[in-house]
PLY file of the C-alpha trace (Angstrom):
ply
format ascii 1.0
element vertex 175
property float x
property float y
property float z
element edge 174
property int vertex1
property int vertex2
end_header
64.62 -22.37 -21.55
66.89 -22.72 -19.13
69.83 -25.43 -20.86
69.42 -23.18 -23.66
70.69 -19.83 -21.61
73.34 -22.37 -20.31
74.88 -23.19 -23.52
74.32 -19.67 -25.23
76.71 -18.85 -22.21
78.75 -21.83 -21.57
79.45 -22.61 -24.97
81.80 -19.28 -25.94
83.52 -19.75 -22.44
84.55 -22.99 -23.32
85.56 -22.04 -27.55
87.42 -18.88 -25.35
88.92 -20.69 -22.86
89.85 -23.68 -25.71
91.06 -21.01 -28.26
93.47 -19.45 -25.47
94.73 -23.15 -24.60
95.75 -24.13 -27.83
97.17 -20.83 -28.23
99.31 -20.73 -25.91
100.70 -24.31 -26.94
100.96 -23.45 -31.34
101.13 -19.49 -30.81
97.97 -17.52 -31.72
99.08 -17.21 -35.41
98.22 -20.93 -35.61
95.34 -21.10 -33.61
93.63 -18.40 -36.33
94.69 -20.61 -38.78
93.21 -23.68 -38.18
90.52 -22.11 -36.82
90.14 -20.29 -40.34
91.83 -24.01 -42.07
88.10 -25.79 -40.10
86.27 -23.60 -41.20
87.41 -23.92 -44.81
87.33 -27.29 -45.12
83.96 -27.57 -43.68
82.58 -24.99 -45.52
83.91 -27.58 -49.15
82.06 -30.49 -47.69
78.77 -28.76 -46.39
78.40 -28.02 -50.11
79.20 -31.42 -51.30
76.69 -32.84 -48.86
74.52 -29.82 -49.31
74.44 -31.42 -53.19
73.76 -34.22 -52.87
71.10 -33.74 -50.61
69.41 -31.55 -52.95
69.61 -34.49 -55.57
67.90 -36.55 -53.55
64.85 -33.79 -52.49
64.37 -33.38 -55.68
63.96 -37.34 -56.64
62.22 -38.15 -53.90
59.72 -35.38 -55.04
59.74 -36.24 -58.76
58.85 -40.28 -58.24
55.54 -38.55 -55.48
57.20 -39.47 -52.27
57.44 -36.82 -49.34
61.35 -35.92 -49.14
60.85 -36.38 -45.37
64.26 -37.47 -44.35
65.76 -34.86 -47.11
64.44 -31.84 -45.64
65.49 -32.90 -41.76
69.30 -33.41 -43.09
68.97 -30.19 -44.83
67.75 -28.89 -41.70
70.89 -30.54 -39.93
72.93 -29.64 -42.75
72.08 -25.89 -42.17
73.01 -26.04 -38.28
76.47 -27.44 -39.54
77.03 -24.62 -41.68
76.53 -21.86 -38.70
78.26 -23.92 -36.37
81.47 -24.82 -38.67
81.17 -20.63 -39.59
81.11 -19.67 -35.78
84.72 -19.21 -34.54
85.84 -22.05 -32.54
87.02 -25.92 -31.23
83.86 -27.51 -29.94
81.33 -26.09 -32.30
83.40 -27.05 -35.17
83.76 -31.42 -34.37
79.83 -30.41 -33.82
79.97 -29.28 -36.84
81.94 -31.63 -38.93
79.44 -34.47 -36.62
76.58 -33.39 -38.42
78.50 -33.89 -41.96
78.83 -37.40 -41.54
75.40 -39.45 -43.62
75.35 -41.99 -40.98
75.30 -39.77 -37.89
72.41 -37.51 -39.67
70.56 -40.73 -40.90
70.97 -41.89 -36.59
69.74 -38.48 -35.31
66.93 -38.64 -38.14
65.53 -42.42 -36.99
66.25 -41.10 -33.69
63.60 -38.33 -34.07
61.36 -40.38 -36.29
60.73 -43.04 -33.60
60.17 -39.92 -31.26
57.60 -38.13 -33.32
56.32 -41.29 -34.26
55.60 -41.89 -29.86
54.05 -38.15 -30.00
51.74 -39.57 -32.74
50.76 -42.31 -31.41
49.97 -39.90 -27.83
47.73 -38.04 -30.24
46.32 -40.72 -31.94
45.11 -42.02 -28.51
43.40 -39.43 -28.12
46.29 -37.22 -25.34
46.40 -34.36 -27.23
43.63 -33.18 -29.38
43.31 -33.58 -33.55
41.40 -32.64 -36.30
42.80 -33.91 -39.05
41.62 -37.01 -40.69
45.20 -37.98 -42.31
47.92 -38.38 -39.30
51.24 -36.76 -40.56
54.01 -39.40 -40.79
56.29 -36.54 -41.25
59.35 -38.83 -40.71
58.36 -42.08 -41.98
58.74 -43.58 -45.23
55.05 -43.76 -45.90
54.00 -40.76 -47.22
50.24 -38.90 -45.82
49.85 -38.88 -49.89
50.68 -42.09 -50.72
47.31 -43.50 -47.93
44.09 -44.05 -49.28
41.82 -41.24 -48.14
38.47 -41.00 -46.52
36.65 -39.92 -48.92
34.26 -37.49 -46.20
34.34 -33.82 -46.75
35.11 -31.40 -44.04
31.42 -30.58 -43.54
30.84 -34.13 -43.11
31.69 -34.30 -39.76
29.24 -31.26 -38.45
25.86 -32.95 -40.51
23.45 -34.47 -39.10
21.20 -36.66 -41.33
17.86 -38.04 -40.71
13.94 -36.94 -41.00
11.95 -35.03 -39.10
8.19 -33.96 -38.92
6.86 -30.46 -37.74
4.70 -30.34 -34.69
2.16 -28.25 -33.26
0.03 -27.74 -36.35
-2.18 -31.12 -36.70
-0.54 -33.02 -39.54
2.46 -34.38 -38.85
3.85 -34.50 -42.55
7.22 -34.93 -43.38
9.53 -32.07 -44.30
13.05 -32.65 -46.32
0 1
1 2
2 3
3 4
4 5
5 6
6 7
7 8
8 9
9 10
10 11
11 12
12 13
13 14
14 15
15 16
16 17
17 18
18 19
19 20
20 21
21 22
22 23
23 24
24 25
25 26
26 27
27 28
28 29
29 30
30 31
31 32
32 33
33 34
34 35
35 36
36 37
37 38
38 39
39 40
40 41
41 42
42 43
43 44
44 45
45 46
46 47
47 48
48 49
49 50
50 51
51 52
52 53
53 54
54 55
55 56
56 57
57 58
58 59
59 60
60 61
61 62
62 63
63 64
64 65
65 66
66 67
67 68
68 69
69 70
70 71
71 72
72 73
73 74
74 75
75 76
76 77
77 78
78 79
79 80
80 81
81 82
82 83
83 84
84 85
85 86
86 87
87 88
88 89
89 90
90 91
91 92
92 93
93 94
94 95
95 96
96 97
97 98
98 99
99 100
100 101
101 102
102 103
103 104
104 105
105 106
106 107
107 108
108 109
109 110
110 111
111 112
112 113
113 114
114 115
115 116
116 117
117 118
118 119
119 120
120 121
121 122
122 123
123 124
124 125
125 126
126 127
127 128
128 129
129 130
130 131
131 132
132 133
133 134
134 135
135 136
136 137
137 138
138 139
139 140
140 141
141 142
142 143
143 144
144 145
145 146
146 147
147 148
148 149
149 150
150 151
151 152
152 153
153 154
154 155
155 156
156 157
157 158
158 159
159 160
160 161
161 162
162 163
163 164
164 165
165 166
166 167
167 168
168 169
169 170
170 171
171 172
172 173
173 174
């Protein structure tokens, strides 16, 4: 919470300071032109990267695989687009960095490692989870391709056994 608040305050201040400094060196109109040019170039690169990611998503989905990496890359591209449309050099730099496929893959692997560590902690009982199928969203193995347990949902709450009525003198077996 504190970090996001500081970023919400610090990023615009840094952007304004940097725009004023660059404007003082190259002039106001060229600075505005540079900001518009970086936004234009970034949006065109974003469109190309987005189409490639969408095609990979459709290909993996049609082959029955979970397109987890493509979903996460799509979210990163959405963030990159928002940053590229925000006027400023810092946000444009971060947006352009997110457009590099190798960096997105690296971030995906880092997030996957974190998520798998959280899943390990959850499976070891530190967090409660009633699901039979672990959600390995960030791994290459799709939970849909794993052998499923053939238990019904109700079997967790059903006890099987025999019982006998007592008290009536005859102990007859009831099912």
